[in-house]
C-alpha positions, 0 to 999 in steps of 0.5 A, spaced: 500 500 500 502 506 498 504 510 504 501 516 504 494 513 502 495 509 509 496 515 513 490 518 510 486 513 512 488 513 519 487 520 519 480 520 517 479 514 522 482 519 527 477 524 525 471 520 525 472 517 532 473 524 535 467 526 532 463 521 535 466 522 542 464 529 541 457 527 540 457 523 546 460 528 550 455 533 548 449 529 549 451 527 556 453 534 560 455 536 567 449 534 571 451 538 577 451 544 573 447 549 578 448 555 573 443 552 568 447 552 562 446 545 560 440 541 559 439 534 563 439 527 560 433 525 557 428 522 562 421 520 562 420 521 569 418 528 571 417 531 578 415 538 578 409 539 573 409 547 573 410 554 576 406 560 578 407 566 580 404 568 587 405 576 588 406 582 584 412 582 580 415 589 582 422 592 584 425 592 591 420 587 594 419 580 595 417 576 588 414 569 590 413 563 586 409 556 587 412 549 584 407 544 583 410 537 584 407 530 582 406 523 584 413 521 582 416 526 587 411 523 592 413 516 591 421 518 592 419 519 599 425 524 600 426 529 606 424 535 603 429 539 608 435 535 606 438 538 599 442 532 598 436 528 597 432 533 593 433 540 591 430 545 586 435 551 584 432 557 581 437 560 576 434 568 575 437 572 570 435 579 569 435 584 563 442 586 564 444 578 564 446 578 572 444 571 575 442 569 582 442 562 584 436 561 589 434 554 592 427 553 593 424 551 600 418 546 602 412 550 605 406 549 608 401 555 608 397 557 614 391 562 615 393 566 621 387 568 625 386 572 632 380 570 635 378 576 639 372 572 642 377 568 646 377 571 653 383 567 657 388 570 660 395 570 656 401 567 660 408 569 659 413 565 654 419 565 658 417 573 659 412 577 660 405 577 656 402 583 655 394 584 657 393 591 655 386 591 653 388 597 649 392 592 644 389 587 640 388 581 645 385 574 643 388 567 641 392 566 635 390 560 631 394 557 625 389 554 620 393 550 615 390 551 607 392 547 601 398 542 601 405 542 602 409 544 596 416 548 594 416 555 593 421 560 591 423 567 593 426 573 589 428 580 590 430 585 584 432 592 583 431 591 575 425 592 571 423 588 565 423 581 563 426 576 567 428 569 565 427 563 570 430 556 569 428 551 574 433 546 575 431 539 579 436 535 582 435 528 585 441 526 589 445 532 586 444 529 579 440 534 574 434 530 572 429 536 570 429 543 568 423 548 567 423 555 564 419 561 566 419 568 564 416 574 568 416 581 567 418 586 573 415 593 574 417 599 578 414 599 585 416 606 586 420 604 592 427 607 593 433 602 592 437 601 598 439 594 598 442 589 603 446 592 609 454 592 608 460 594 612 462 601 610 469 599 607 473 606 608 473 606 615 470 599 617 466 603 623 459 603 620 454 600 616 451 602 609 446 600 604 448 597 598 446 604 595 452 607 599 447 611 604 449 610 611 445 606 616 445 607 623 441 602 628 437 604 633 433 599 637 432 593 642 432 586 642 425 583 641 427 576 642 421 572 641 413 573 642 412 572 649 404 571 649 402 564 649 395 567 646 396 572 641 403 570 639 406 573 633 401 579 634 406 581 639 410 583 633 405 588 630 404 591 637 412 592 638 414 594 631 409 599 630 411 602 637 418 602 635 417 605 628 413 611 631 419 612 635 424 612 630 427 605 632 429 601 626 433 595 629 431 589 632 434 582 634 430 576 634 431 569 636 429 562 633 428 560 640 425 554 642 419 558 644 418 561 637 421 560 631 426 554 632 426 549 626 429 543 629 425 544 636 419 540 633 418 532 632 425 532 629 432 535 628 432 534 621 425 535 618 421 541 620 414 539 618 411 540 625 414 547 625 411 550 619 406 554 623 412 557 626 416 558 620 409 562 617 409 566 623 416 568 622 414 570 615 409 574 618 415 578 622 419 579 616 413 582 612 412 587 619 419 588 618 418 591 611 411 595 613 415 598 619 422 599 616 425 595 621 432 591 620 434 586 625 438 580 626 436 573 626 439 569 631 439 562 629 441 558 635 440 560 643 445 557 647 440 553 652 439 548 646 445 545 647 446 546 654 444 542 660 446 547 665 445 554 663 438 556 661 438 548 659 434 545 654 438 540 652 434 534 655 428 536 650 432 537 644 431 533 638 438 533 637 439 529 643 439 521 642 434 520 648 429 524 643 431 520 637 437 525 635 444 523 633 448 526 639 449 524 646 453 530 648 451 537 646 458 539 644 458 534 639 454 539 635 460 542 633 464 536 631 460 531 629 460 530 621 453 528 620 451 533 625 454 539 621 452 536 614 445 536 617 445 543 620 448 545 613 441 543 610 438 547 615 442 553 613 440 552 606 433 552 608 433 558 612 437 562 607 432 560 601 426 562 605 428 568 608 434 570 604 430 575 599 429 580 605 434 586 605 432 587 612 435 581 615 442 580 618 444 573 620 447 571 627 449 564 628 449 564 635 446 567 642 452 567 647 455 560 644 460 560 650 455 558 654 454 551 651 456 545 654 464 543 654 465 549 650 472 549 646 474 555 642 478 552 637 472 547 635 467 553 635 471 557 631 472 552 626 465 550 626 463 558 625 468 558 619 465 552 616 458 554 617 459 561 614 462 558 608 456 555 607 452 561 608 456 565 603 456 560 598 448 559 598 446 567 600 445 570 593 444 577 596 450 577 601 447 579 607 451 580 613 453 575 618 455 575 625 455 571 632 455 572 639 458 571 646 456 572 653 461 577 654 465 583 650 470 578 646 470 572 642 474 568 638 470 567 632 470 575 631 477 575 628 474 570 622 474 574 616 467 571 615 464 575 621 462 582 619 462 585 625 463 584 633 456 583 637 458 584 645 454 583 651 454 586 657 450 587 663 454 591 668 451 598 667 448 598 674 451 604 677 454 608 671 453 613 666 453 608 660 457 613 655 463 613 660 463 605 660 461 603 653 465 608 649 472 605 651 469 598 650 467 600 643 474 603 642 478 597 645 474 592 641 475 596 634 482 596 636 482 588 637 478 586 631 478 592 626 471 591 624 464 595 626 462 594 633 454 593 636 453 592 643 447 588 642 445 586 649 446 591 655 442 592 661 442 594 668 442 587 670 441 580 667 436 577 672 430 579 670 426 585 667 423 587 674 430 589 676 431 594 671 424 596 671 425 598 678 432 601 678 430 605 672 422 607 671 423 612 666 428 609 662 434 613 662 439 608 661 435 606 654 436 613 652 443 613 654 444 606 651 442 609 644 446 616 644 453 612 647 453 607 641 450 612 636 455 617 637 461 613 640 464 609 634 459 603 634 455 602 628 448 603 632 445 604 639 446 599 644 440 594 645 437 593 651 434 586 653 427 586 657 423 589 651 417 585 654 418 586 662 421 593 662 420 597 655 413 595 653 409 595 660 412 602 662 411 604 654 418 607 654 419 607 646 419 614 647 426 613 649 428 611 642 425 617 639 430 623 639 436 618 637 433 615 632 431 622 629 438 625 629 441 618 626 437 619 620 441 626 619 447 623 619 452 621 613 458 618 616 461 616 609 467 620 607 474 620 606 476 623 613 473 620 619 475 622 626 472 621 633 471 627 637 472 624 644 479 622 641 481 628 637 487 632 639 485 639 641 478 639 643 477 643 649 471 644 654 471 649 659 467 644 664 470 638 668 463 634 668 462 635 661 464 630 655 463 630 648 462 624 643 461 624 635 465 625 629 468 629 624 467 627 617 469 631 611 466 638 612 461 636 617 461 635 625 456 631 629 456 632 636 453 630 643 455 633 649 453 630 656 454 630 663 458 625 666 454 625 673 448 623 669 445 616 670 439 613 671 440 613 679 442 621 678 437 625 674 438 631 678 443 635 673 443 642 674 443 647 668 449 649 665 453 653 659 459 650 656 463 652 651 466 647 646 472 648 642 473 643 636 479 644 631 475 645 624 476 648 617 475 655 616 469 657 612 461 658 613 457 653 616 450 652 619 449 650 626 443 646 628 442 644 635 437 638 637 433 636 643 436 629 645 429 626 647 424 628 641 430 630 636 426 636 635 431 642 631 431 647 637 436 652 633 439 654 627 444 659 626 450 661 622 457 660 624 463 663 620 470 659 622 476 663 621 481 661 625 481 653 624 477 652 630 469 651 631 467 655 638 460 655 641 457 656 648 451 650 649 446 651 655 443 644 657 442 640 663 443 632 662 445 632 654 445 636 647 446 634 640 448 638 634 450 638 627 455 643 624 455 643 616 457 647 610 452 652 607 
């Protein structure tokens, strides 16, 4: 045979083989592609029949979809809360081609009804229930409606036609896809987006659109009424909003929203009514413009000694769980994998919201046999999961029983979240601000004192010591003006603030905070600034110089909840500042009312002014 003919035949054979292999590869795409770029293998079995949209499709608001599963799905007998068994991922594509991958979640609908004809007396759920006849009272009933099914929740700022590709996985293999289109219209709501850490100075939070957010508020850990239940939040959030509070902290506690404290540690069917009540809280947060930390686990669930709930915990082997000791939750491989599935569920169901911040633990070092290395490793592992599945990149934090904790040093923890109840005999500003300074120096990230109080034992202790709520007011101003991302957050919302109707203590600080813009190239804390002079030994100053503006807060250091008899004084304040023409605004710290506006001309690089007040006074100096 002629040599060149033999070579030609071999070349033709090679080209044919390569072509066949290419066709085989094209017909068998990567079945684990979550981005919806490939089609599933050709299968006759379908598990989801269709999709429908349940809400208006508007920008900056929740858009919700229902998926219709069929008998083939029910024949699988899978746990819908275990995404390794079965999962649905929605791949959303905006008109600008931005994509977000969002997991679907298993859902049972309920109708929440407050039966006002029910005349029983509410008891407190680990707290004090309100019996105020001027508030809604009755028995909240959750009535199931329809059958359980999968849902998807989405939020976008883009108007126009969106594409949605539904990828369905069985044991992590792509088995079905569906395609859907929906048109998003302008809601008219200003786009703000989720909260982020301000990146220049890393002291404060900003919205995704760059505007400053300053937290003003309190803990509202769980509903405390055995009867009206979630209606507690209608009342609390309404009163907070009326008084300029914009921030709360809510536990997924045993008493209210915990998913795994029902019949099973890994199946949440028995807690769907609780999850729907938490849905309602998210809706109320939108209505009343309340941002909040959602705390996934309270320490008592995994403690047999401190606020112990371990004996009833479904994770406990005695209750059908997989753990013989609480500390194994942090180290047992099966437990960690199981809890990751719960994290995916939480983020899938509530991650659409721009109001929420994720908090992994409340006071994690109260858990039994606490081991800092194991717990920090657990935090790193779980926050990696959150960052992987959270399409909106919400802030993440955690908390310890004191001011410091090893997980705060993790890059995945966005801000430190200290707790302290040692404020029985002090002016809050005098004690808290140095703590904020030291914690910022240690962690180089924002600080929020998310629990603070006169005492830790009960609300009556705080109520009796401070019936007019002076400490609540001081908590707010100390945090807002002392270098924190917001006001320090009181505990005892149910047994201190609410029965004494002390919500008005948030009003002045909340109104002032709305006027503060802490984004700028230059940022200085007034209490640490060299050259500040005050001609009164009892008067101290907090606040900021940010570029061409000053936000100032003057207070008498002898003023405490035990000493409210403070004399009127006139104090001269001198602050190094740029020459120029400015407006000086002076504010009432209780109401936030503007008391005076006057022009100030600086020609010697010093702002100097005489302020008259008793306990405190706030001011803003800004360029005309």
